[in-house]
C-alpha positions as CSV (number, residue, x, y, z in Angstrom):
1,M,0.0,0.1,-0.1
2,R,2.7,2.4,0.8
3,S,4.5,1.9,-2.6
4,L,1.3,2.7,-4.6
5,P,1.6,6.5,-4.3
6,E,5.2,6.5,-5.6
7,R,4.4,4.6,-8.7
8,V,4.5,6.9,-11.8
9,T,1.6,4.9,-13.5
10,W,-1.0,6.0,-10.9
11,K,0.7,9.0,-9.4
12,S,-1.3,11.7,-11.6
13,R,-4.5,9.9,-11.0
14,L,-4.1,9.7,-7.2
15,E,-3.1,13.2,-7.0
16,Y,-6.2,14.3,-8.9
17,Y,-8.3,12.0,-6.7
18,E,-6.8,13.5,-3.5
19,Q,-7.3,17.1,-4.7
20,S,-10.9,16.5,-6.0
21,C,-12.2,14.3,-3.0
22,A,-10.5,16.0,-0.3
23,V,-12.0,17.4,2.9
24,D,-11.4,21.1,3.7
25,S,-9.8,21.3,7.2
26,L,-11.6,24.5,8.0
27,T,-15.1,23.9,6.8
28,K,-15.0,20.1,7.3
29,K,-16.8,19.9,3.8
30,C,-15.7,18.5,0.6
31,A,-13.2,20.9,-1.1
32,G,-14.1,20.2,-4.7
33,P,-17.6,20.0,-6.5
34,P,-19.1,16.5,-6.5
35,S,-18.6,16.2,-10.3
36,E,-14.8,16.5,-10.2
37,C,-14.7,13.9,-7.3
38,R,-16.8,11.6,-9.4
39,K,-14.4,12.0,-12.3
40,A,-11.4,11.3,-10.2
41,M,-13.1,8.3,-8.7
42,L,-13.8,6.8,-12.1
43,G,-10.0,7.5,-12.8
44,I,-9.0,5.0,-10.2
45,L,-11.6,2.3,-10.7
46,G,-9.9,-0.8,-11.9
47,T,-6.4,0.1,-10.7
48,E,-4.3,-1.1,-8.0
49,L,-5.3,1.8,-6.0
50,R,-8.7,0.3,-5.4
51,S,-7.1,-3.0,-4.1
52,N,-8.6,-4.0,-0.8
53,C,-5.9,-4.5,1.6
54,A,-5.4,-5.1,5.3
55,C,-3.3,-2.8,7.6
56,K,-1.3,-5.0,9.9
57,G,2.1,-4.7,11.7
58,T,3.7,-3.5,14.9
59,D,5.1,-0.2,13.4
60,F,2.4,2.4,14.5
61,T,3.9,4.8,12.0
62,Q,3.4,2.6,8.9
63,L,0.1,1.3,10.4
64,Y,-1.5,4.8,10.8
65,D,-0.1,5.7,7.3
66,C,-1.9,2.6,5.8
67,L,-5.2,3.3,7.8
68,G,-5.0,6.9,6.4
69,W,-4.7,5.6,2.8
70,Q,-7.4,3.0,3.4
71,R,-9.9,5.5,4.6
72,L,-9.0,8.0,1.8
73,L,-9.8,5.4,-0.8
74,W,-12.4,3.2,0.8
75,V,-14.3,5.4,3.4
76,N,-14.2,8.7,1.7
77,P,-17.4,10.8,2.6
78,C,-16.7,13.1,-0.4
79,V,-17.0,10.0,-2.7
80,V,-20.4,9.2,-0.9
81,E,-21.5,12.9,-1.5
82,S,-20.6,12.6,-5.2
83,Q,-22.5,9.4,-5.6
84,K,-25.6,10.9,-3.8
85,D,-25.3,14.0,-6.2
86,Y,-25.2,11.7,-9.2
87,H,-28.3,9.8,-8.4
88,T,-30.2,13.1,-7.4
89,K,-29.5,14.5,-10.7
90,R,-30.5,11.3,-12.5
91,S,-33.8,11.1,-10.6
92,T,-34.4,14.8,-11.4
93,E,-33.7,14.3,-15.2
94,G,-36.0,11.3,-15.3
95,L,-38.9,13.4,-13.9
96,Q,-38.7,16.2,-16.5
97,T,-41.5,16.2,-19.0
98,T,-42.9,18.6,-21.6
99,T,-46.2,19.2,-23.4
100,I,-46.4,18.6,-27.3
101,S,-49.1,20.6,-29.2
102,T,-51.1,18.3,-31.2
103,T,-54.8,18.1,-32.3
104,S,-55.5,16.5,-29.0
105,S,-54.2,17.7,-25.7
106,S,-51.9,15.3,-24.0
107,S,-48.6,14.9,-22.2
108,I,-45.7,12.7,-23.1
109,P,-42.3,12.3,-21.9
110,T,-39.5,14.6,-23.1
111,W,-37.5,13.5,-26.2
112,G,-33.8,12.9,-25.9
113,P,-31.3,15.2,-27.6
114,H,-30.5,12.6,-30.3
115,Q,-34.0,11.8,-31.3
116,P,-36.0,13.5,-34.1
117,D,-38.1,16.5,-33.4
118,M,-41.8,15.2,-33.2
119,T,-43.5,18.5,-32.4
120,S,-44.7,18.9,-36.0
121,R,-46.2,15.3,-36.2
122,R,-49.8,14.2,-35.4
123,V,-49.7,12.3,-32.3
124,T,-52.7,10.2,-31.1
125,P,-52.3,10.0,-27.4
126,I,-52.9,6.6,-25.5
127,M,-54.7,7.1,-22.3
128,M,-53.5,4.9,-19.4
129,P,-56.1,4.6,-16.8
130,S,-53.7,3.6,-14.2
131,A,-51.8,6.8,-14.7
132,T,-54.6,9.4,-15.4
133,T,-57.7,7.9,-13.7
134,T,-59.2,9.7,-10.7
135,S,-62.2,8.7,-8.6
136,R,-64.7,10.7,-6.8
137,I,-68.0,10.1,-4.9
138,L,-71.2,11.5,-6.7
139,P,-73.1,13.2,-3.9
140,E,-76.6,12.7,-5.5
141,E,-76.4,8.8,-5.8
142,G,-73.6,8.0,-3.4
143,L,-71.9,6.1,-6.3
144,Q,-68.4,6.1,-7.5
145,S,-67.6,7.5,-10.8
146,T,-64.4,7.1,-12.8
147,E,-63.3,9.9,-14.9
148,L,-60.3,10.5,-17.2
149,E,-58.6,13.7,-16.5
150,D,-55.5,15.5,-17.9
151,M,-52.6,15.0,-15.6
152,P,-49.9,17.7,-14.9
153,S,-46.7,17.4,-17.0
154,T,-44.5,16.9,-13.9
155,I,-45.4,14.1,-11.5
156,P,-44.3,14.8,-7.9
157,T,-42.4,12.0,-6.2
158,T,-41.0,11.5,-2.7
159,T,-37.6,10.0,-2.5
160,T,-36.0,8.7,0.8
161,T,-32.2,9.0,1.1
162,T,-30.2,7.5,3.7
163,L,-27.5,10.2,4.6
164,P,-23.9,8.9,5.4
165,P,-22.9,9.1,9.0
166,R,-21.5,12.5,10.1
167,F,-17.9,12.7,11.0
168,C,-14.9,14.8,11.9
169,A,-11.6,14.6,10.1
170,V,-8.2,14.8,12.0
171,H,-5.3,15.5,9.9
172,R,-1.9,14.4,11.4
173,D,1.4,13.7,9.8
174,H,0.1,13.3,6.2
175,S,-2.7,11.0,7.4
176,V,-6.3,11.4,8.2
177,Q,-8.2,10.1,11.2
178,Y,-12.0,9.8,10.8
179,I,-14.2,10.1,14.0
180,R,-17.9,9.7,13.9
181,E,-20.0,12.4,15.5
182,G,-20.5,11.7,19.1
183,K,-17.4,9.4,19.4
184,G,-13.7,10.1,20.3
185,K,-10.3,8.5,19.7
186,R,-7.0,8.7,21.5
187,L,-4.3,9.5,18.9
188,Y,-0.7,8.9,19.7
189,R,2.4,10.9,18.6
190,D,5.4,9.3,16.9
191,D,7.6,12.1,18.0
192,E,6.4,12.0,21.7
193,P,5.5,8.4,22.7
194,E,4.4,9.6,26.1
195,C,1.8,12.0,24.8
196,S,-1.4,11.4,23.1
197,E,-4.4,13.6,21.8
198,L,-7.9,12.9,23.1
199,C,-10.0,14.0,20.2
200,Q,-13.8,14.0,20.2
201,C,-16.3,14.7,17.4
202,N,-19.0,16.8,18.9
203,E,-22.4,17.8,17.6
204,G,-22.4,19.7,14.5
205,E,-19.2,17.9,13.4
206,S,-17.2,20.2,15.9
207,L,-13.8,18.7,16.6
208,S,-12.0,19.2,19.9
209,C,-8.6,17.7,20.9
210,N,-6.8,17.7,24.1
211,T,-3.2,16.6,24.7
212,V,-2.2,14.4,27.7
213,C,1.1,13.1,28.6
214,V,2.2,10.5,31.1
215,E,5.3,10.7,33.1
216,R,8.2,8.5,31.8
217,A,9.1,7.4,35.2
218,P,11.1,4.0,35.6
219,C,10.0,1.2,37.8
220,K,12.4,0.1,40.7
221,T,12.8,-3.4,42.2
222,D,15.6,-4.7,44.6
223,F,17.4,-6.1,41.7
224,A,16.9,-3.7,38.7
225,F,15.4,-0.5,37.2
226,Y,12.8,-0.9,34.3
227,N,12.3,1.9,31.9
228,H,8.9,3.2,31.2
229,A,6.9,0.8,28.8
230,A,9.4,-1.9,29.4
231,P,8.2,-5.6,29.9
232,A,8.7,-7.4,33.1
233,Y,7.5,-10.5,34.9
234,Q,6.3,-11.2,38.6
235,A,5.8,-14.5,40.3
236,Y,2.0,-15.4,40.6
237,R,1.1,-12.2,38.8
238,G,2.3,-13.2,35.1
239,R,3.6,-10.7,32.6
240,C,3.8,-7.1,33.6
241,L,4.6,-3.7,32.1
242,C,6.5,-0.9,33.6
243,Y,4.1,2.0,33.1
244,S,4.8,5.5,34.4
245,G,6.7,4.2,37.6
246,R,4.2,1.3,38.3
247,F,4.1,-2.4,37.3
248,I,0.9,-3.2,35.6
249,C,0.5,-7.0,35.6
250,M,-2.0,-9.5,34.3
251,R,-3.1,-10.8,37.5
252,P,-3.4,-9.2,41.0
253,A,-1.5,-10.6,44.1
254,P,-2.5,-14.2,44.6
255,D,-4.0,-13.5,48.1
256,A,-6.4,-10.9,46.7
257,Y,-8.8,-13.3,44.9
258,K,-10.0,-16.7,44.8
259,L,-11.7,-18.2,41.7
260,P,-14.6,-20.6,41.5
261,Q,-15.2,-22.7,38.4
262,G,-15.9,-20.5,35.3
263,V,-14.4,-18.5,32.6
264,F,-12.5,-15.3,33.7
265,L,-10.7,-12.4,32.1
266,F,-7.9,-10.7,34.0
267,L,-7.1,-7.3,33.3
268,G,-4.3,-4.9,34.3
269,Y,-4.9,-1.2,34.1
270,S,-3.3,2.0,34.6
271,E,-4.7,4.3,37.3
272,T,-2.4,7.1,35.7
273,D,-4.1,6.8,32.5
274,E,-7.6,6.5,34.2
275,A,-7.0,9.9,35.9
276,L,-5.8,11.5,32.6
277,L,-8.6,10.5,30.6
278,K,-11.5,10.8,33.0
279,P,-11.9,14.5,32.8
280,H,-12.3,14.3,29.1
281,S,-14.2,11.1,28.6
282,N,-16.3,11.1,31.9
283,L,-15.5,7.4,32.2
284,S,-13.8,5.3,34.8
285,V,-12.7,1.7,35.2
286,Q,-16.2,0.9,36.5
287,D,-17.6,1.5,33.0
288,A,-15.1,-1.0,31.4
289,V,-17.6,-3.9,31.7
290,V,-20.2,-2.1,29.4
291,S,-17.4,-0.8,27.0
292,L,-15.8,-4.2,26.6
293,Q,-19.4,-5.7,26.1
294,D,-20.0,-3.3,23.4
295,F,-16.6,-4.0,21.7
296,M,-17.3,-7.8,21.9
297,R,-20.7,-7.4,20.4
298,H,-19.3,-5.3,17.5
299,E,-16.2,-7.4,17.0
300,F,-18.3,-10.7,16.7
301,S,-21.3,-9.1,15.0
302,N,-23.7,-10.3,17.6
303,K,-22.8,-13.9,17.0
304,T,-21.8,-14.7,20.6
305,S,-24.2,-15.2,23.5
306,C,-21.4,-14.4,26.0
307,T,-21.9,-11.7,28.5
308,L,-19.6,-10.0,31.0
309,A,-19.8,-9.1,34.6
310,L,-17.5,-7.6,37.2
311,Y,-16.0,-10.2,39.6
312,N,-13.2,-8.6,41.5
313,V,-11.7,-5.2,41.7
314,T,-8.3,-4.6,43.3
315,K,-5.6,-1.9,42.7
316,E,-5.0,-1.6,38.9
317,N,-6.5,-5.0,38.3
318,L,-9.9,-6.3,37.3
319,I,-11.3,-9.8,37.1
320,L,-14.3,-10.3,34.8
321,V,-16.5,-13.4,34.7
322,A,-18.1,-14.6,31.4
323,K,-21.6,-15.9,31.5
324,V,-24.0,-17.3,28.8
325,S,-26.9,-14.9,28.4
326,K,-30.2,-16.0,30.0
327,E,-31.9,-15.9,26.5
328,S,-29.6,-18.4,25.0
329,R,-30.0,-20.7,28.0
330,G,-33.4,-21.5,27.2
331,T,-36.2,-22.4,29.7
332,K,-34.9,-25.9,30.3
333,Q,-32.7,-26.2,33.5
334,R,-29.2,-27.4,32.6
335,P,-26.9,-29.3,35.0
336,P,-24.0,-27.0,36.2
337,L,-21.3,-29.1,34.4
338,D,-23.2,-28.6,31.1
339,L,-23.6,-24.9,31.7
340,L,-19.9,-24.6,32.4
341,M,-18.9,-26.4,29.2
342,R,-21.3,-24.1,27.4
343,E,-19.7,-21.0,28.9
344,K,-16.2,-22.5,27.9
345,E,-17.4,-23.1,24.3
346,E,-19.2,-19.7,23.9
347,C,-16.8,-17.3,25.8
348,A,-13.3,-18.7,25.9
349,G,-12.6,-17.7,22.2
350,P,-13.8,-14.2,22.4
351,L,-12.1,-13.5,25.6
352,H,-8.8,-14.9,24.1
353,D,-9.3,-12.7,21.2
354,I,-9.8,-9.5,23.6
355,S,-6.9,-10.6,25.6
356,E,-4.5,-10.7,22.6
357,K,-5.7,-7.4,21.3
358,I,-4.9,-5.8,24.6
359,N,-1.5,-7.3,25.0
360,S,-0.6,-6.4,21.3
361,H,-1.8,-2.9,21.6
362,H,-4.3,-3.4,18.8
363,P,-5.4,0.1,17.3
364,E,-9.2,-0.5,18.1
365,L,-8.4,-0.9,21.8
366,H,-5.3,1.3,22.0
367,S,-7.2,4.2,20.6
368,H,-10.3,3.8,22.7
369,L,-11.0,6.6,25.3
370,L,-11.6,4.1,28.1
371,L,-10.3,0.7,27.0
372,S,-6.8,2.1,26.3
373,I,-6.0,2.2,30.0
374,F,-5.8,-1.6,29.9
375,K,-2.3,-2.7,29.4
376,M,-2.1,-6.4,30.1
377,A,-4.7,-9.2,29.9
378,E,-5.0,-12.9,30.4
379,V,-7.8,-15.6,30.3
380,E,-8.3,-18.5,32.6
381,V,-10.8,-21.2,32.2
382,K,-11.7,-23.3,35.4
383,V,-13.8,-26.2,34.1
384,P,-13.6,-29.8,35.7
385,D,-12.1,-32.3,33.4
386,T,-14.8,-34.7,32.4
387,N,-12.2,-37.5,32.5
388,S,-11.2,-36.9,36.0
389,G,-13.8,-39.1,37.5
390,P,-12.6,-42.5,36.1
391,R,-9.1,-41.5,37.0
392,I,-9.9,-41.0,40.7
393,S,-12.1,-44.2,40.8
394,N,-9.1,-46.2,39.5
395,S,-6.6,-44.6,41.9
396,V,-9.0,-45.3,44.9
397,S,-9.2,-49.1,43.6
398,V,-5.5,-49.4,43.4
399,V,-5.2,-48.1,47.2
400,L,-7.8,-50.5,48.3
401,M,-6.2,-53.5,46.6
402,L,-2.8,-52.6,48.3
403,L,-4.4,-52.3,51.6
404,L,-6.1,-55.6,51.2
405,K,-2.9,-57.3,50.3
406,E,-1.2,-55.9,53.4
407,L,-4.0,-57.0,55.5
408,L,-3.8,-60.6,54.0
409,A,0.0,-60.7,54.4
410,S,-0.3,-59.9,58.0
């Protein structure tokens, strides 16, 4: 994707497309007329510029650059506006009609520019009842009468158009970030990794951005110093991350929780991040369950019946428990073991996916105004082994046989 703008073959077409379908940074409207954007769009159709690609990788500079090109070529609101303008013009042209003077008064559609002039010919109109028939009630007899009447040359119609979602465009480092109205994003700076911008698209496509920065403080142990954002490990707490002078780990201290059987998501979050973001987002870690539930529903397109609930809260750690929704359980009472196996089947996969996205700083979560406070995650499934029963019975039988032999020998 990065090499495409540099190719001479498509360079002129791409430049024309960028200029014609660009969003003005001041007015937040399309810079050029819809007709020019439409021509530019036709110029890149069928070329490599319209190849559908995926933006992946760990280099956030290249990743954001790729996402910017992807939005420009595939999620461009000016293209949507030009298409809407085209269909509006087509529908308007289709409704234009004219009246031809003949021996009998009638109305027929307008002739095209390349068709012969028919105004001097004698035309016998064909009356279509479905188009020109009106009905009325005769007051004297209370009967319904059908009469043929001349219809107006222009037939009014009502068209329903679904408008594209409103958005704000954030231009940063030769790339564009699009934020839907009413939503927000956390955008990171390449030159200042400790700083990020909290941008929100308010009503009326009004964009507001605030810069927040975390202190790049190291983490100290009895044996070593860890720089800010450096990985670490602690016994019983799993993988950790040094973040602004504190270790954010997957799990809380082992004496802070005790798990029953079930499917659990462990989350390590930064209180420093939470304090920085809360004045702008009005969200705290207590709102994380709803946000993660919404993210999971969107990520899996409502194909999972798994729901999340808060199980345990400690300093900079959350434990969420996953359950199958009551609607999907049905009215029939299930045995506890069957329900646990259903929870494992329905919830383990989505939770592992969320955990992987948090640990890899996936852009969808890393740019979220609340979920970006989560730095580490892990899933634990505590479901009894269905084959443990026979093994226990066999071990008990062996012990009884040995005791019996000892008794007989004595």
